[in-house]
N, C-alpha and C positions, 0 to 999 in steps of 0.2 A: 504494500500500500504506500503510495507516494505521499510526500509531505503535504501537498495541497489538499488531498482527500482527507488526511488526518485533521487538518485545520477545520474543514467543513463539518466533519463529524463532531468535533468538539463544540463548535458553535451551535449545531443543532441540539446537542445534548444539554446545552445551557438552559433550554426552554423546558426541559423535562425534569420532573421530580422536585421542583422548588417547594411544593406544598407537602412533601413527604420526607423532609429531613428526619433522620433518625435522632429524635430529641432525647437522647440519653446523655447524662452528665456523669463524669467528664467524657469528652469525645475528641480531644485534640492529641497531644503527645501521650497523655495517660488516659486510657479508655476504661469504661466500666466493665467491658467484657474481659479485660486482662488484669484488672486491679489485684485480684487474689494471687495471680502468678507473680506479679511485680512485688507484692507484699512479701511473698514467700522468698523471692529472689534476694531481697535485701538482707536475708539471714544466710543464704546459701552461697552467693557469689561475691567474692571479696571486693571487686571493683564497684559493684552496685551498692554493696553494704557501705563501703567507704564514702561513696557519693551521697547516699541518703543521710548518713550521720553528719556530713558537713552541712547539708540542707537543713536538717533538724537543729543543728547547733545554731545556725543563723536565725532560724525561726524562734527558737527559745530565747535567744538574745533579744530579739525584737519584743517578745511578749513580756520581758522583764522591764521594758521601758514604756512610758505613756505614749499614746498615739499622737503624732505631730503632723498636722496638715496645714503648713503655713501659707499665708497669702504670697503668691509668687512675686519676687522682688529682685532676685540676683541673676546675673548671667552665668555662663558656664563656670563651674568650680566654686560658685558662691554658696552660701549657707542654704538658702531655700532650694536652689537647683539641686544640690547634693541630697537634700532631704527627700525631695520628690523622687529622685532616682532610687534612693534607699527604699522608699515606700513601695515602688512597683516590684522590686526584688523581694521585699518582705511579703507582699501579697502572693506572689508565686510560690515562695518557699513555704509559707504557711498552708497554702492550698495543697502542696505535695505532702507536707507533714500530716495534714488532716487525713488525706486519702490512705496513707500508709499506717498511721497510728490509730486512726478512728477516734482521736481525741477531739471533742467538740470545741475545746478552747482555741484551737487554731482557726476553725471556721468562724468562731465568734469574733476573733481579732480581725479577720478579713472583712467580715460584715460591718463591724464598727468603723473600720477605716474607710470603707466605701461609702457608708452613710455620712461620714464627716465630709468626704469629697462632694457627695450629692447635695449636702446642705449649703455648699459654698460655690460650686463650680460656675453656675450661671451668673453669679455676682462678679466674677473675675473678668476684667476687660482683657484686651490683648496685653501681652507681657510688656512691662514698662521699659525693659531693655532689649526689645526685639532686635535681632541681629540684622545688621545692615545688608541690604540686597537679598534678604531671605524672608520668606513668609513667617511672621511672628506667631508664636503659639499662645495659649492661655496659661498653661502650667509652666512652660519653659520659654526660653528666649527665642526659640525657633520651633515651628510646627513639627519639624522632623522629630524632635524629642518628645512632643506630645504623642506622636504616632508610636514611638518606641514604648512609651508608658502604656499605651493602650494594648499593644501586642502582648506585653508581659501580663498586664492586669487582667485582660479577658481570659487568659489561661487560668489564673488563680481563681477568678470568679466561677469559671466553668467547674473547677474542682470542688468548690464548696456550695454549688448551686442548690443541691438537694438538702443541705443543712441550714439553709436560710429560709425564713418564713416567706410565704407568698407576698405578704404585705411589704416586707422589707425589700424583697426582690423588685417589686413594682416601683418602690421609691428609688432604688439604685438605678434601675433601667430608665425610668422616665425622667429623672432629674440629673443623671450623670451620663449614662451611655448613649441615650438617644440624642441629647444635646452635643455630645462629642461627635457622633456620626454626622450630625448636621454641620458642625463646625468643619470637620475634615473634608466633607464632600462639597459644601457650598462656600463657606468662607475661604477655604483652601482649594478652590476649584482648579486653579492653575496647577498647583503642585499635585493634586490628585490625578490629573491627566498628563502629567509630565513624564517623559521617558527618561528616568534618572533615578538614582538610588533613593532620593527623597520621595519620589512617586511610588517606588516599590514599597517602602515602609508604610506609606499612606494607604495604598490599596490592600495591603496585608492586614493592617489594623481594622479597616472597614469590613473587609471580607470575613475575617475571623469573628468579629463581633456580630456580623450579620448571621453567621451560622449559629452561634451560641444563643442569640436572642430570637432566632427563627424569623429573620427579616430578609426574605428572598430578593427584594428590590435592591437592597444594599449589596448583597452577594453578587448579583448580576452586574451592578455598576463596578464593583471591584474587579470582576473578571474581564469586563469588556469596555470600561470607561463610562463617564457620566452619560453620554448619549447612547450607550449600549450598542455602538456600531463597530466595536473591535479595533478602532483606531488608537485607542489608549487602553489603560487597564493592565491587569496582570499578564494576560496572554501576549499582549503587544510588547510588554516589557521583556518577556522571555525571548520573543522573536527578534527584537531590535538591539537589546543590550548585550546579548551573548553571541559569540561566533559558533559555528557548528562544532568546534572543538571544546566549547565551554569556557572560552576566555571572555571576561567582562571588560568592556572597552575603557573603563576608567582606570584599569590597572589592578594588580593583585591586592593592594591594600583595601581598595573599595570593593573589590570582588568579595573579600572576606566579610566586609561590613554588610553588603547587600545580600549575602547568601542566607543570613538568618531569616529575614522576612520571606524570601523566596521559598525556602524549604519548609518553614512553619506553615505558611499558607497552603503549600502543596499538601502537607500532611492533613490539614483540615479539609481540603477539597477531597482528598482521597477517602477520608473517613465518612464525610457527609454525602459526597456524590462520586462513589467509586466508578460509576458509568463514564465519567469524564476521562478516566485512565490518565491522570495528570502526570504520573511518573513515566509514562511512555511518550509524552509530548515531545515533539522535535527529536525523535530517535533517542529518547532518554537523556535529554539535554541537561537536566538538573544533576544527574549523577556524573556527567562529564564535567560540569562546573565544579562539583565537589572534588573530583579527581584532579582536575587541572589546578585547582587551588593548592593542592598539596604538592603538585609538580612545580608550582611557582614559588617554591621555597628552597633554600639551601639546606644542607644536611644538619645544620644546627637548629633548624625549624623556623628561621626567620624568613619572612616574605621578601622577594626581590623588591627593593624600595623604589621602583620606578614611578613616575608621576608623584602626586601628593601622597606621601606615606610617612607614618610614624615608624621608625625603624626597629622599635622594640617588639613589634607584634610578631607572634609565632603561630604555628598551627595548634598551639594549646589554647588559643582564644575560644571563647564560648561559641562563637558562630560556627567554627569547624567541628566542635564537639557535637552540636546539634546535627550539622550536615553529615558528618561521618556516621553517627548513629542511625540516621534515617537512610542513608545510602546502603548501609549493611543490612538493615532490618526490612526495609520496604522496597528496595530496588534490586540490588544484587549483592549477595553475601560473599564479597571478595575477601579472602583470608588476609591479604596484605593490609586491609583497612584496620584490622585488629592490632597490628604492630603500632600504627599511629595512635590508636585508642589507648594502648598501654603507656605510650609516652605522654599522652594528654593527662593521664592519671585520674580520669573521672569519666563518668557517663551521665547522661540525663536520666533522672529517675523517671522512667517511662517505659512503654512497651518496647521501644527501640533500644533503650539503654539496657533493658533486660536481655535482649537478644545478643547484644555485644558482650556484656559481662559474662553471660553463660558460655558463649563460644570461646572466650579467652580462658575461662576456668577449665574448659574441656580440651585446651591445648591446640586449638585450631589456627592460632596465629602463624603467619608467615612474614618474613622480612619485607618491608616496603621497598619497592624497586624504583629508584630514581632512574629516569631514562633520558637519553638525548632525543629531542624532538622539536619540530617546528609547530608552534601553536598559532593557528590562524586567528586573525582579528576581523571584525565586521560581521554584521548579521548574516551575510551570505558567505563569509569566509574569504572575501576578496579585497580586504583592506590591509594588506601586509600582515605582520604578526611578530612573534617573538621566537628567536632561534636560541635554543638551550642545548649546550654541548657539555657532556659530563664524562669524566674519566677517573677511575679508581673506586675504591670501596666507600661506603657511607662513613666510615671512620676517618678517612683521609682522602677526600674527593676534590679534584679540580673541577671547577664549573665555570663556563663561559656563557654569558648572555649577551645577545645583540638585540637591541630594541629597534625593530623596523615596523612599528605598529602605527595606527592612526593616532590622532591628537589626544583622544580621551576626554573630550569636552572640557569643562572649566577646570577640572583637576589635572589636566594634562600638562606636561612640560615640553619645552621646545628643544627636544633632544633626539632628533632623527639620527638613526644609526649609532646611538649611544652603546657603549660596551661596558659590561661589568665582569669582573674576574675574581673568583674565590679559590682559596686553597687552605688546607690545614685548619679547617673549621672556622674560617674567618674571611674577611674582605681583603683583597689585595688592591685592585682598582675599584673604587666604590662610587656609589651614587649618594648625593647629599640627602635625598628625600625631601620632606617638607620642612618649612621653617614655622614651627608651631610648638608651643608648650600646652598641650591639650589639657583643658580644665584647670590650668594654673591661672587664677584670677589676676595675679600681679603682673602677668605677661599678657597685656592687652585683653584681659578677660578670658583667656584661653582660645581666642580667635586665631586664625591664621595671621601671622605677623606681616607687616608691610614688606619685610625682607623675603617673604615667600614669593612675591611678585618681582621685587627688584633683584633678588639673588637666586633663590632655589629653582625657579622655573626657567631661568635664563640659560641659554645654550652653553655658555662658558663654565657653568657649574657642573657640566657633565663631560664625559670622556668622548667627545665628538668634535667635528670640525666647526670652527667659527670663521666666518668670512667678514673681513673688514670691521672686526670688533662689533658686529651686530648679530642679534639672535636670529634663529630661523624664523622666517615669516615676519621679521621685525617684531616678534613677540605678540602678534595679533591672532587671537584664537579663531576669529571668524575666517581668516585666510587659511590657517593651518587645518581647519576642519574640512576644507574642500579637497585636500589631497592626502595621499598616503604613500609610503615607500613601497617598492616592489621587490619581491624575492627573486634573486638571480639563481641561487643554488642552495640546497641544504642536503647534506648526505655524508656518507662515509666511503672512503676509498682506501682500502688497506688499513694502514696505521694512521690515517689522516681523517679527522672529522672537521667538516667545513660548513660555515654559513656565510652567504654572500648576498648583499641587498643593495639597492640603489635608491637615491632620493634626488629627484630632478626639479623640485618646486620650492624648496626651502629658501633659495636665493634666485632671483631672476638671472637667467643666463648661466647658471652654475649647475653642473652635474656632479653628483657625489656618488661614489661606489666604494663600499667597504667589504673586505673579505677577511674573516677571522677564522683561525683553525687551531685545534689542539692536535699536535703531531707527536707520535711516539717514535723515538729513536732507539735503536737496539742498545746503544751504550748508555742511555740516560735512565735514571730511576723514575723520573716524572716526565710527563709530556711537556713539550715546549709550546708556548703560545706565539703563533705567527699572526701578525695583523698588518694588512695592507690597505691603505686609504688612498684612493685615486680621485682627484678632483680635476675637472677640466672646464674651461670657460672661454668665451670669446674676448674677454677683457682681462687685464691684470688686476689682481687683488692681493690683500694680505690674508694668509691662511694660518690659523692657530689651531693646534691640536693638543689640548691639555690631558694629562693623565693624573687624576686625583688618586693619591695612594695612601695606604696605611703604613705606618712604620717610621723608620728613621733613615735618612740618607747616610750611607757609610762609605760610599765610593763613587768615583766618576772618572771618565777618560780625560776630563779637563778639570782645571782648578776653578771652581765657581768664583766669579767676581761679585762678591757680596757687598751690598750697601750697608755699611756698618754705622754710619752717622745719621742717616735720614732715610726713612721709608716713604715711598710715594705710591698712591693708587695706580693700578695698571692702566686705568682709563676713566671715563666719565659716565658711562651708561651701559645698559644691557648686562649688568652684573660686574663689569670690569671695575666699577667704582668701589666694589667691596673687596678687591684683591690687592694685597700688598705685593709689590715687586721686590723680592728679597735679593735676587741675584740675576745677572744677565750676561751671557757669553755669546759672542759671535764666533762660531767655529770656523777654522780654516780647512777642515776636512769634512768629507761627506758622511762620515760615520762617527759614532760615539757610543757611550753607554753610561748608565746610571745604576748604581746598586743600592738597594734598600734592605734593611733588616726589619722583618715583620714577624712577630710571634715566633721568635727564635729561629726563623729561616731566612735565607738570603734570596732576593729576587733581583736579577740583573736584567734590565731592559736595554737591548742593543737597538740602535736606530740608524737609518740611512735614508738618503734622498738623492734626487738628481743633482742637486747643488748643496753646498754647505748651509746649515740652518743656524738660526738663533735658538738658544736654549735658555728658558727663563724659569727660575725657581720662585714659586708662589706660595702665599699663605692667605687664609681667609681672615677678615676682620676689619678692613678699612671702612670708613664711613658707617660706623655701627654705634650710634649715640646711645642706644639702650642696651648695648652689649648682649645682643640676642643671638648672634651668629655662632655656630659651633666651630671649633677649631678644625682646620683642614689644611693639607699641603698638596702641592702638585708640581710636576715639572711640565713645561709647555714647549713643544716643538713648534717653531714659528718660521714661516717664510714671508718676509716683509713685502715681496713684490714678485708675483709670478702669474702666468696665465694658466698653465697646467702644472699640477703638483702631485707628487706621490710621497707619502710617508710610509716607510716600512719599519716595523719594530718586531723584535723577537724577545720574548720574556722567558728567561730560564729560572727554574726553581733549583736551588742548590744549597747543600750544606746545612749546618745548624750550629747553634751555640748551646752550651750547658752552663748557665750562670752559677749553679751550685758548685760544680766541679771546676769551673773556670776553664772550659775547653772550647775550642773552635774547630769545626771541621768543614772543609771544602768551601772556604769563604770566597773563592774566586771562580768566576764563570769559565766554562770550558768552550764557549762559543767565541769564534774570532772570524775576521774577514767577511763580514756581512756586506753583500753587494747587491745593488739593484741593476740588473743587466738590461731589462727592457720594461717599459710601462706605457700603455696607451689604451685607447678605447676597446681594443680587442682582447687585451690580457696583459700579463706581466710575467717576468721571470726573475728569480732571485737565487743567490747562492750564499753559502756560509760554510764554515768549518766547525765541527764539534770534536774536541780532543784530537785535532789534526786531520780528521776525516772529512772530506768535502761532500756537501749535499747541494743539489740543485732542484728547484721546483718551478713549474710553469703553470700559470693560471690561464684558462681559456674561457672568457666570459660567455661566449656564444655556444660552446660545446658542452651540453649538459651531461653527455655520456662520459666525457673525459675532462671534467672541469679542472681537476688538479692532476698534473702529471709529475710523477717523481722521475726526474731525468737520469740522474747518475750519482754514483759515489766513487770516491777515489781513496 
């Protein structure tokens, strides 16, 4: 059955069964039919038991304190903001504790808190500190947070529904939940119909509430948009925000965030309207989104921090706990998911959590397999993508990421063909991520900082080409949204894994093509990273290629000419104003190298070009009056004036130090004589020596069957 037929069937099914919802409570993550089994499982299966005891601990802590429902006053991180966040978690925790323990005190607490909200909600105006350029909420500074509150709260209400009197339920529903539904669908009409993570949370909140309250009108709106024409709503969100491979266009960080409303609402749909077969929609798109979320992490669990991203987030986040549990229990019981569940150290106390905990206890877990893959971007999979290359075990893996994806809407960065490189459980060449202290009120109320626009999104903050000290598309989102990079090649040829992509629209009249590879040499313990960046234009330009690195500079082929008396910003705009120029060398040779010590290992990057380059040593921190920028260092390869330009680098991992025993091993690179033999629109050829042995490689951009040719060794 093709995709179009599936869409038609789903749309027809929307009109069937709205008056026949299975009105049993609870009926979302924890269901009445399985409550006895889950209750029993909290005693039998260690991970479920641990998870429940943690929930109960938090519920008991809440019961020991008086209920607080303050009038909303503070922005993110403020007192009232944090209290309302705490309240929705408490409502859910107490709902779970009630279902497992059968103790009425938990249900009473939820009832009393919801009655307190019901007595006040309609008196609250829009939040006094509504977030600029965002729809303000009533409970929180932005309506997004109101939606999150409702997604959690309606689950807790569902769990205690039968333990609350009909009179109190009527008060809660008519004075709290129905006004919330009206607010989210009418006052927040634009957000409700927006194809965006804010819209996802909104439709999930409305749809889940519609199911629990038996309001088919709101369910249908949530599924198909306010006009019920399918142009917006939940199904349109799945169609447009995800690629066929399950990649979410805003990037891994926001994929994680948006995943929770997607999977929670899907679970509710599946329970209330199984005829929709929502988990089968778009060829099991949701499970692909869950799996791709995990593949979009390094082996330490952190998400690749492309676009706006807080870099501390890992797959241990609650969104992926929900997603993984549902993927295993409701879609496909893949044993490798259990490996991640064990690392997450918790499950959701639910039907799905029971299935995961039981399988782990029965020894069904298998190691999670990180793989090299091209993950497509765009609703149809035709808007570029991410190239991920991996080598080595999960304990000590090299990982190369090339970002050749679409802009990613407002959270996207101007970093076409950006490269990230990991090794030894950490970053080597890194991405800054977002400039934001989330929920830290003293840092601009927890908002994205001004430096997110002036620095973090700018091209020079990334490991990619900058032309004439201007960002891609001159940092204009509207222009960047029109175009996407194109994949040239992704694959493996013998001991070489390669990704190659081009970007022809970031600068007028400038074509950029990048090819990056992990290459296994017989004599080397670790793969070498070969990176070739070719730029051609009909006019002369300045070309800058920064490499933002972790670690400490410990060697170079030249003596850095360091500015010791006065530091100056590298430029005046497009992020250059935030960079200190620490040293600058104009080389008299076409080749050179820089060695960095990072996490007790040495990394030497050799470089060459058609003509000698300038090398600039940089650090972050200029023009930072509020001292908000994180520390960072880079070396920049720069060609002040050229029409066509090729940057070739080879990064070798070698040696180590032992600070305890004060020993050093293999501190010097074995690569020498790097040469660029040829480079033009058709391809390139390079050669180098490793431990005296010569290697030559040729790239052929038009020959997909022999893209990389290993020419010879001597």
